[in-house]
Every structure is written in C-alpha cells, then in structure tokens.
Backbone as JSON, one array per atom type, in Angstrom:
{
  "sequence": "MVTPTPSLNLEPIVFGFDRETAVIEYKSGIGWGEMGRRAQRELIKDLMAFGNSATFGYPVVGVSQTASGYERTGVSEEQAASYDPTPVGELVRQYSDPEVQFTIHVPEIQGRRFVVFRVAPFANVPHICRQSYDDVLEQAAIYVRTDNAQSIKVPSAQHMRRLIERATFNQRDSLLAQIRELVGPSVGATQPSGVAQALRDQLSRLLGR",
  "N": [[95.92, 89.23, 92.27], [97.06, 91.63, 94.82], [96.68, 95.32, 94.85], [98.2, 98.59, 95.34], [96.19, 100.73, 96.97], [95.54, 103.77, 97.18], [93.36, 105.43, 97.3], [92.57, 105.19, 100.12], [93.32, 105.98, 102.9], [95.1, 105.0, 104.99], [97.18, 105.46, 106.84], [97.07, 106.58, 109.38], [96.39, 104.11, 110.74], [98.4, 102.1, 110.21], [100.74, 104.09, 111.29], [99.73, 105.42, 113.35], [99.57, 104.57, 116.23], [101.04, 103.35, 119.03], [100.88, 101.0, 120.01], [99.21, 97.9, 119.88], [95.4, 97.61, 119.67], [92.15, 97.26, 120.17], [90.86, 97.26, 118.04], [93.51, 97.09, 116.02], [95.57, 94.9, 114.95], [98.88, 93.94, 114.95], [101.38, 92.49, 112.63], [104.16, 90.61, 111.93], [106.67, 91.37, 108.99], [106.47, 89.2, 106.99], [105.43, 86.92, 104.08], [102.3, 85.34, 103.24], [102.61, 82.66, 102.46], [105.22, 81.98, 103.57], [103.97, 82.47, 106.45], [103.36, 79.83, 107.55], [101.59, 77.09, 108.59], [100.15, 76.85, 111.06], [100.81, 80.09, 112.17], [99.05, 81.07, 110.05], [96.54, 80.46, 110.26], [95.96, 81.54, 113.0], [96.13, 84.31, 112.41], [93.52, 84.15, 111.17], [91.86, 83.45, 113.2], [91.89, 85.68, 114.24], [90.67, 87.56, 112.12], [88.21, 86.49, 112.33], [87.35, 87.12, 114.75], [87.63, 90.31, 114.73], [85.64, 90.5, 113.14], [83.65, 90.2, 114.41], [83.21, 92.03, 115.84], [82.09, 95.68, 116.75], [82.93, 97.7, 114.75], [84.79, 98.33, 112.03], [88.02, 96.43, 111.77], [91.87, 95.95, 111.79], [94.22, 93.91, 110.7], [97.74, 94.73, 110.27], [100.3, 93.77, 108.27], [103.49, 93.68, 108.44], [104.65, 95.15, 110.9], [106.52, 94.84, 113.05], [107.62, 93.56, 116.72], [109.65, 95.23, 119.05], [111.75, 95.26, 121.44], [111.9, 97.79, 121.98], [109.53, 98.53, 121.57], [107.14, 98.87, 118.44], [108.16, 98.21, 115.19], [108.2, 99.62, 112.16], [108.6, 97.88, 109.56], [108.0, 96.99, 107.32], [107.11, 95.55, 104.22], [108.35, 93.44, 101.21], [108.02, 93.58, 97.73], [106.85, 91.2, 96.65], [106.44, 89.8, 98.97], [104.3, 91.17, 99.6], [102.57, 90.54, 97.2], [101.51, 87.97, 97.91], [99.61, 87.91, 99.32], [97.08, 87.29, 97.84], [93.58, 88.08, 98.08], [91.83, 85.69, 97.11], [93.48, 82.72, 97.49], [93.66, 83.39, 100.46], [90.65, 84.18, 100.99], [89.73, 81.47, 100.83], [90.68, 79.78, 102.34], [90.0, 80.81, 104.82], [87.24, 80.86, 104.64], [87.01, 77.86, 104.91], [86.95, 77.96, 107.97], [85.61, 79.78, 108.93], [81.96, 80.59, 109.85], [79.37, 82.84, 109.26], [81.07, 83.48, 106.12], [83.67, 85.68, 106.88], [83.74, 88.99, 105.73], [85.92, 91.04, 104.05], [88.62, 92.98, 103.24], [91.78, 93.35, 101.06], [94.57, 95.26, 101.24], [97.35, 97.21, 100.08], [99.32, 99.49, 100.67], [101.22, 102.2, 100.25], [103.52, 103.75, 102.33], [105.33, 106.53, 103.57], [107.67, 105.69, 102.0], [107.65, 103.12, 102.85], [106.11, 99.64, 102.07], [103.37, 98.4, 103.36], [100.96, 95.25, 104.15], [97.29, 95.43, 104.76], [94.5, 94.46, 106.0], [91.21, 95.19, 106.05], [88.43, 94.53, 107.98], [85.33, 93.89, 107.76], [82.17, 94.58, 110.37], [80.17, 91.71, 111.32], [77.2, 91.44, 109.12], [74.44, 90.04, 109.68], [74.77, 87.57, 111.53], [76.52, 86.69, 114.02], [80.14, 85.11, 113.63], [81.24, 81.99, 113.77], [83.55, 79.51, 114.68], [84.07, 76.75, 112.17], [85.69, 74.45, 112.43], [88.33, 72.78, 114.33], [91.81, 73.49, 114.98], [94.81, 72.4, 116.27], [95.69, 73.91, 119.2], [94.89, 76.38, 118.33], [92.05, 77.21, 116.97], [88.86, 76.39, 117.74], [86.49, 74.24, 117.27], [83.08, 75.27, 117.0], [83.66, 77.69, 118.39], [83.1, 81.26, 119.0], [85.01, 83.99, 118.49], [86.37, 86.82, 119.99], [87.31, 90.04, 120.04], [89.43, 91.92, 122.83], [89.7, 94.87, 125.06], [92.48, 94.61, 125.52], [93.8, 93.98, 123.1], [93.72, 91.24, 122.36], [92.4, 88.25, 120.95], [89.87, 86.29, 121.51], [87.99, 83.6, 122.93], [84.6, 84.14, 123.32], [84.34, 85.71, 126.5], [81.99, 85.97, 128.35], [78.73, 85.75, 129.47], [77.24, 88.04, 129.2], [78.78, 89.57, 127.27], [77.97, 87.62, 125.25], [75.4, 88.35, 125.31], [75.67, 90.78, 124.28], [76.17, 90.39, 121.64], [73.99, 88.92, 120.36], [72.45, 91.07, 120.73], [73.18, 92.59, 118.36], [72.82, 91.3, 116.82], [70.38, 90.94, 116.31], [69.24, 93.44, 115.79], [70.73, 94.12, 113.29], [69.44, 92.47, 111.84], [66.88, 93.22, 112.08], [67.06, 95.65, 111.13], [67.56, 95.14, 108.77], [65.41, 93.7, 107.46], [63.47, 95.68, 107.96], [64.12, 97.42, 105.88], [63.92, 96.12, 103.76], [61.18, 95.52, 103.32], [59.98, 98.23, 103.38], [61.11, 98.94, 100.58], [59.6, 97.19, 99.3], [57.07, 98.44, 99.67], [56.98, 100.74, 98.75], [56.68, 104.14, 97.47], [54.56, 104.58, 94.78], [54.5, 104.33, 91.21], [55.36, 107.35, 89.75], [54.71, 108.72, 91.56], [55.47, 111.2, 94.72], [55.16, 110.96, 96.88], [54.72, 108.42, 99.82], [51.69, 106.04, 99.23], [48.42, 106.67, 101.36], [47.98, 103.94, 102.33], [50.24, 102.83, 102.15], [51.93, 104.26, 103.81], [50.61, 103.92, 106.0], [51.23, 100.94, 106.44], [53.69, 101.34, 106.78], [54.33, 102.65, 108.7], [53.34, 101.02, 110.96], [54.8, 98.78, 110.63], [57.07, 99.8, 111.5], [56.78, 100.59, 114.24], [55.98, 97.72, 114.88], [58.83, 96.68, 114.85], [60.22, 98.13, 116.69], [61.32, 100.68, 115.92]],
  "CA": [[96.78, 89.97, 92.94], [96.67, 92.83, 95.57], [96.92, 96.36, 93.98], [97.97, 99.65, 96.06], [95.16, 101.73, 97.35], [95.67, 105.32, 97.57], [92.09, 106.17, 97.5], [92.25, 104.56, 101.26], [94.12, 106.84, 103.86], [95.57, 103.84, 106.44], [98.62, 105.62, 107.65], [96.68, 106.58, 110.67], [96.26, 102.51, 111.19], [99.76, 102.18, 110.21], [101.73, 104.66, 111.77], [98.82, 106.34, 114.21], [99.4, 103.52, 117.36], [102.09, 102.73, 119.42], [100.71, 99.56, 120.44], [97.88, 97.08, 118.88], [94.43, 97.64, 120.45], [90.77, 96.21, 120.08], [90.61, 97.16, 116.19], [94.39, 96.69, 115.29], [96.57, 93.75, 115.31], [100.17, 94.08, 113.95], [101.95, 91.02, 112.12], [105.66, 90.85, 111.4], [107.05, 91.54, 108.04], [106.33, 88.24, 105.88], [104.58, 86.55, 103.25], [101.53, 84.69, 103.44], [103.28, 81.45, 102.6], [106.28, 82.22, 104.55], [103.76, 82.2, 107.86], [103.35, 78.61, 108.03], [100.01, 76.93, 109.02], [99.61, 77.61, 112.42], [100.27, 81.47, 111.72], [97.88, 81.57, 109.14], [94.98, 79.97, 111.54], [96.16, 82.6, 114.23], [95.3, 85.29, 111.5], [92.03, 83.56, 110.36], [90.94, 83.75, 114.43], [92.28, 87.44, 114.46], [89.75, 88.01, 111.1], [86.94, 86.23, 112.65], [87.31, 88.2, 116.03], [87.58, 91.31, 114.18], [84.5, 90.47, 112.12], [82.41, 90.18, 115.63], [83.46, 93.7, 116.55], [81.14, 96.52, 116.08], [83.39, 98.36, 114.04], [85.73, 97.65, 111.11], [89.55, 95.96, 112.49], [92.6, 96.27, 111.03], [95.36, 93.36, 110.83], [98.49, 94.98, 109.5], [101.39, 93.11, 108.04], [104.6, 94.41, 108.11], [105.57, 95.77, 112.15], [107.28, 93.98, 114.02], [107.5, 93.97, 117.96], [111.16, 94.83, 119.6], [112.13, 95.58, 122.91], [111.58, 99.2, 122.52], [108.28, 99.09, 120.66], [107.03, 98.36, 116.96], [109.06, 98.78, 114.46], [107.14, 99.77, 110.58], [109.72, 97.41, 108.67], [107.26, 97.08, 105.86], [107.22, 94.03, 103.36], [108.84, 93.31, 99.94], [106.61, 93.43, 96.89], [106.87, 89.99, 96.6], [105.69, 89.48, 99.89], [102.72, 91.78, 99.29], [101.73, 89.85, 96.39], [101.4, 86.7, 98.49], [98.75, 88.09, 100.07], [96.08, 87.32, 97.31], [92.66, 87.46, 98.17], [91.39, 84.58, 96.44], [93.6, 81.84, 98.65], [93.4, 83.74, 101.73], [89.69, 83.9, 101.39], [89.38, 80.39, 100.39], [91.22, 79.06, 104.1], [88.96, 81.76, 105.79], [85.74, 79.98, 104.62], [87.34, 76.9, 105.81], [87.17, 78.11, 109.23], [84.71, 80.85, 109.57], [80.85, 80.47, 109.2], [79.52, 82.59, 107.98], [82.5, 83.79, 105.68], [84.04, 87.2, 107.04], [84.17, 90.17, 104.43], [87.32, 91.7, 104.38], [89.59, 93.52, 101.82], [93.41, 93.68, 101.47], [95.28, 96.33, 100.74], [99.05, 97.44, 100.25], [99.57, 100.99, 101.0], [102.91, 102.75, 100.6], [103.42, 105.15, 103.34], [106.81, 107.01, 104.43], [108.76, 104.57, 101.59], [107.59, 101.34, 103.25], [105.12, 98.77, 101.67], [102.49, 97.09, 104.21], [99.7, 94.56, 103.77], [96.66, 95.98, 105.63], [93.3, 93.84, 105.99], [90.04, 95.77, 106.4], [87.47, 93.5, 107.95], [83.72, 94.47, 108.28], [81.81, 94.07, 111.0], [79.14, 91.09, 110.69], [75.83, 92.0, 108.75], [73.48, 89.25, 110.3], [75.07, 86.87, 112.55], [78.62, 86.46, 114.46], [81.05, 84.3, 112.71], [81.42, 81.02, 114.31], [84.75, 78.61, 114.07], [83.43, 75.53, 111.68], [86.67, 73.52, 112.77], [89.39, 72.96, 115.32], [93.23, 73.44, 114.8], [95.4, 72.34, 117.23], [95.16, 74.86, 120.25], [94.99, 77.74, 118.06], [91.19, 77.47, 116.73], [87.96, 75.4, 118.47], [85.02, 74.09, 116.29], [81.9, 76.1, 117.47], [83.84, 79.05, 119.14], [82.91, 82.53, 118.66], [85.88, 85.01, 118.61], [86.04, 88.53, 119.91], [88.61, 91.21, 120.2], [89.53, 92.29, 124.06], [90.48, 96.02, 125.06], [93.96, 94.67, 125.57], [94.18, 93.31, 121.8], [93.24, 89.64, 122.2], [91.28, 87.61, 120.18], [89.77, 85.24, 122.55], [86.33, 83.06, 123.1], [83.56, 84.97, 124.23], [84.33, 85.36, 127.83], [80.98, 86.21, 129.25], [77.15, 85.68, 128.92], [77.24, 89.56, 129.03], [79.16, 89.88, 126.19], [77.21, 87.17, 124.09], [73.86, 88.8, 124.95], [75.78, 92.26, 123.36], [76.62, 89.83, 119.89], [72.91, 88.73, 120.07], [71.64, 92.48, 120.43], [73.79, 93.57, 117.38], [72.75, 90.51, 115.17], [69.08, 91.31, 116.17], [69.68, 94.52, 115.58], [71.1, 94.12, 112.17], [68.38, 91.94, 111.18], [65.4, 93.94, 111.81], [67.11, 96.95, 109.99], [67.5, 94.69, 106.74], [64.02, 93.33, 107.18], [62.58, 96.66, 107.65], [64.45, 97.9, 104.45], [63.27, 95.32, 102.43], [59.93, 95.74, 103.48], [59.79, 99.57, 102.82], [61.37, 98.79, 99.24], [58.21, 96.73, 98.74], [55.78, 99.37, 99.93], [57.46, 102.21, 98.57], [56.28, 104.83, 96.66], [53.63, 104.09, 93.52], [55.59, 104.9, 90.11], [55.08, 108.66, 89.52], [54.14, 109.86, 93.2], [56.42, 111.74, 95.13], [55.01, 110.53, 98.66], [53.67, 106.79, 99.49], [50.36, 106.15, 99.47], [48.07, 106.18, 102.61], [47.6, 102.48, 102.86], [51.72, 101.95, 102.24], [52.61, 104.92, 104.69], [50.34, 103.26, 107.2], [51.98, 99.73, 106.85], [55.17, 101.19, 107.12], [54.59, 102.76, 110.72], [53.07, 99.79, 111.82], [56.11, 98.08, 110.55], [58.38, 100.71, 112.33], [56.32, 100.42, 115.85], [56.34, 96.49, 115.55], [60.15, 96.55, 114.69], [61.25, 99.19, 117.42], [61.3, 102.04, 115.14]],
  "C": [[96.44, 91.11, 93.72], [97.45, 94.05, 94.78], [97.06, 97.11, 95.3], [96.81, 100.47, 95.88], [94.94, 102.71, 97.7], [94.44, 106.23, 97.85], [91.75, 105.99, 99.19], [93.05, 105.03, 101.97], [94.28, 105.51, 104.88], [96.56, 104.44, 107.05], [97.93, 105.91, 109.04], [96.43, 104.84, 111.27], [97.58, 102.3, 111.58], [100.79, 102.58, 111.52], [101.24, 105.61, 113.24], [99.05, 105.67, 115.76], [100.62, 103.33, 117.69], [102.03, 101.64, 120.13], [99.49, 98.99, 119.74], [96.49, 97.7, 120.42], [93.39, 96.69, 120.12], [90.48, 96.43, 118.44], [92.1, 97.2, 115.28], [94.79, 95.81, 115.78], [98.02, 93.89, 114.45], [100.81, 92.79, 113.86], [103.23, 91.38, 111.56], [105.42, 90.96, 109.82], [107.1, 90.47, 107.18], [105.56, 87.91, 104.95], [103.27, 85.41, 103.72], [101.84, 83.17, 103.33], [104.06, 80.85, 103.46], [105.35, 81.88, 106.14], [103.63, 80.83, 108.44], [101.84, 78.3, 108.43], [99.56, 77.19, 110.15], [99.36, 79.23, 112.52], [99.33, 81.73, 111.08], [96.78, 81.31, 110.21], [95.26, 81.16, 112.6], [95.47, 83.94, 113.56], [94.03, 85.14, 111.22], [91.25, 83.9, 111.97], [91.0, 85.16, 114.38], [91.07, 88.02, 113.36], [88.43, 87.64, 111.92], [86.57, 87.06, 113.78], [86.78, 89.63, 115.82], [85.82, 91.44, 113.47], [83.31, 90.47, 113.38], [82.31, 91.56, 116.26], [82.25, 94.48, 116.06], [81.62, 97.27, 115.15], [84.74, 97.65, 112.93], [86.94, 97.41, 112.07], [90.31, 96.08, 111.72], [93.77, 95.56, 111.27], [96.5, 93.88, 109.95], [99.82, 94.12, 109.64], [102.77, 93.77, 107.73], [105.31, 95.57, 109.43], [105.53, 94.93, 112.93], [107.69, 94.65, 115.41], [109.05, 93.89, 118.39], [110.57, 95.02, 120.85], [111.7, 96.99, 123.51], [110.21, 99.77, 122.24], [107.69, 98.14, 119.35], [107.55, 99.28, 116.25], [108.43, 98.52, 112.84], [108.57, 99.33, 109.66], [109.37, 97.14, 107.11], [107.49, 95.46, 105.31], [107.56, 94.23, 101.89], [107.21, 93.34, 99.12], [106.23, 92.41, 96.83], [106.09, 89.21, 98.03], [104.0, 89.94, 99.85], [101.63, 91.04, 98.81], [101.49, 88.7, 96.94], [100.03, 86.68, 99.19], [97.33, 88.22, 98.87], [94.41, 86.94, 97.86], [91.87, 86.36, 98.22], [92.01, 83.35, 97.83], [93.16, 82.21, 100.02], [91.68, 83.71, 102.09], [89.3, 82.31, 101.56], [89.5, 79.36, 101.91], [90.44, 79.8, 104.83], [87.67, 80.83, 105.9], [85.6, 79.12, 104.97], [86.67, 76.62, 107.16], [85.99, 79.16, 109.89], [82.94, 80.93, 108.75], [79.89, 81.95, 110.21], [81.29, 83.48, 107.55], [82.66, 85.18, 106.4], [84.46, 87.63, 105.99], [85.35, 90.77, 105.11], [88.05, 91.99, 102.97], [90.92, 93.89, 102.05], [93.83, 94.67, 100.8], [96.72, 96.65, 101.06], [99.12, 99.0, 100.0], [101.03, 101.11, 100.98], [103.01, 103.62, 101.22], [105.06, 105.27, 103.57], [107.8, 105.77, 103.53], [108.78, 103.32, 102.06], [106.16, 100.66, 102.35], [104.59, 98.19, 102.96], [101.31, 96.49, 103.14], [98.84, 94.75, 104.82], [94.94, 94.96, 105.27], [92.39, 94.67, 106.54], [88.86, 94.8, 106.53], [86.33, 94.12, 108.62], [83.2, 93.84, 109.56], [80.53, 92.9, 110.74], [78.13, 91.74, 110.3], [74.87, 90.99, 109.02], [73.56, 88.72, 111.71], [76.45, 86.7, 113.05], [78.95, 85.32, 113.38], [81.44, 83.39, 113.9], [82.54, 80.05, 113.75], [83.98, 77.21, 113.47], [84.59, 74.41, 112.03], [87.57, 73.75, 113.66], [90.67, 73.02, 114.55], [94.44, 73.22, 115.67], [95.08, 72.83, 118.39], [95.12, 76.03, 119.68], [93.11, 78.18, 117.62], [90.03, 76.14, 117.26], [86.94, 75.39, 117.59], [83.93, 74.62, 117.57], [82.49, 77.25, 118.11], [83.49, 80.21, 118.77], [84.24, 83.31, 119.28], [85.54, 86.24, 118.97], [87.21, 89.13, 120.38], [88.01, 91.67, 121.44], [90.03, 93.59, 123.44], [91.87, 96.05, 124.74], [94.76, 94.04, 124.59], [94.69, 92.07, 121.77], [92.29, 89.32, 121.34], [90.95, 86.17, 121.06], [87.98, 84.76, 122.59], [85.78, 84.08, 123.73], [83.41, 84.73, 125.61], [82.85, 85.51, 128.78], [79.6, 85.89, 128.96], [77.05, 87.28, 128.67], [77.82, 89.88, 127.84], [78.41, 88.99, 124.66], [75.78, 87.6, 123.96], [74.23, 90.3, 123.83], [75.54, 91.67, 121.83], [75.19, 89.39, 119.62], [72.27, 89.82, 119.95], [72.15, 92.81, 119.07], [73.23, 92.56, 116.04], [71.05, 90.58, 115.23], [68.42, 92.45, 115.59], [69.88, 94.88, 113.65], [70.05, 93.47, 111.16], [67.07, 92.69, 110.72], [65.47, 95.08, 110.87], [66.91, 96.4, 108.83], [66.28, 94.2, 106.57], [63.09, 94.57, 107.04], [62.8, 97.23, 106.16], [63.61, 97.36, 103.37], [61.75, 95.49, 102.43], [59.31, 97.22, 102.93], [60.06, 99.78, 101.44], [59.84, 98.08, 98.66], [56.81, 97.68, 99.07], [55.94, 100.83, 99.7], [56.68, 103.01, 97.54], [55.52, 104.74, 95.17], [54.59, 104.92, 92.38], [54.77, 106.15, 90.02], [54.73, 109.44, 90.42], [55.42, 110.08, 93.88], [56.27, 111.64, 96.73], [54.27, 109.21, 98.19], [52.25, 107.18, 99.57], [50.04, 106.31, 100.71], [48.26, 105.16, 103.31], [49.46, 102.21, 102.85], [52.56, 102.95, 103.56], [51.92, 104.06, 106.24], [50.83, 102.02, 107.72], [53.42, 100.18, 107.14], [55.32, 101.41, 108.72], [53.88, 101.93, 111.35], [54.49, 99.08, 111.68], [57.12, 98.68, 111.47], [57.95, 100.46, 113.72], [56.64, 98.82, 116.29], [57.82, 96.27, 115.78], [60.82, 97.16, 115.99], [61.53, 100.27, 116.7], [60.99, 103.08, 115.13]]
}
C-alpha cells in the first residue's frame, strides 16, 4: 500500500505548472483499477518515455483538464491506495525491457491527495517495449517525451543517437567506478599506490575521462 511521503516536496510538480511538459504528465483522479486496460497501458507508455528521458519524470494522478485549463481535484484515499507498487510494477515489467525504475508517492497538498509517480532515467540502456497492445504500444518501440508533452516513438535518427550516447556514457561511468573500486587504496593507505594510480589514469584516458 502506498503511504504519504512528507519528506519529498512535490507541491511544485503538482501545482507549479499550468500545462503538461516534457517531464510532467497529468491524469484525471481515478484509481488504478478504474482506469481500464487501455488507460493503464497508456500510463505504461508514459512511464517508459519518462524513463528514456535525461531527468526524472512525473506523471501526476488527480489533475483533470478542463476548458479553462487544469483543475487539481485530487483523489480519494481508496483511489490512492489502489496504486500499489507491486501490481503496477508487475504490469510495467510485462511491457518494458529493462524494467522502468519508479516510486509512487501520495502527497497531501492544499487539502487534497494526489498520486505522483517519480520515474528515474534509465541506468544503462533505454527502455524498449516488449509487446504490442492495440494501437497504444508497439513491440520493439522506444518511447520518448517531446517538448509538447507527448510520449511517442523515437522520432529521428538524431534522437536515437542521443539515447545511444547517454547509454554509452552511463555504462562507461559504471565500468570506471567498478574498476576504481577494484584498484582502490590498499588497506591502511591514505593514497592509492603508484601502480594503482597509474592504472586509474590509463583507464580514465581510455574511457575519455
């Protein structure tokens, strides 16, 4: 069951924008089970797209679009509790490879309750869709967020190159950190040995650091 998270200030995310953005998506105030299969998979598409972004992304449940803009209606306690990370995560894993990393928060802001997903950028490689669903999800597609707040398939070779560059950079950093740990200072030493330092320097040059 999801619980309130007072340590994380989400008010700027929920109330700070008068429109959706590349990092914020608003959903009307309904429970996970009330969404229906199609709407759930549309949310999964958004999660994958946010996961392929360079920064954290925030789908927010409890904000309805009206003719005059967005209305922060919030959700009920029962609706908030329906966003259990376990069943939500299980469905996401069915469609995303690798799994999208996200947390679910239920802040109470200005007397109303909201459900906020906090989606982390991918750690090593972009998220790829495992299987199709109607016209919502397409097998082997890579989804990204656009500046006009849409979750779409990678639109160009240039965009794909940027994703590959980020993946390469992330993996390079991870590899370098592991090697640095292996050749770190010997026990009781305050500085690395000359051999270890030389190896570090060579690895840094090799990996472009």
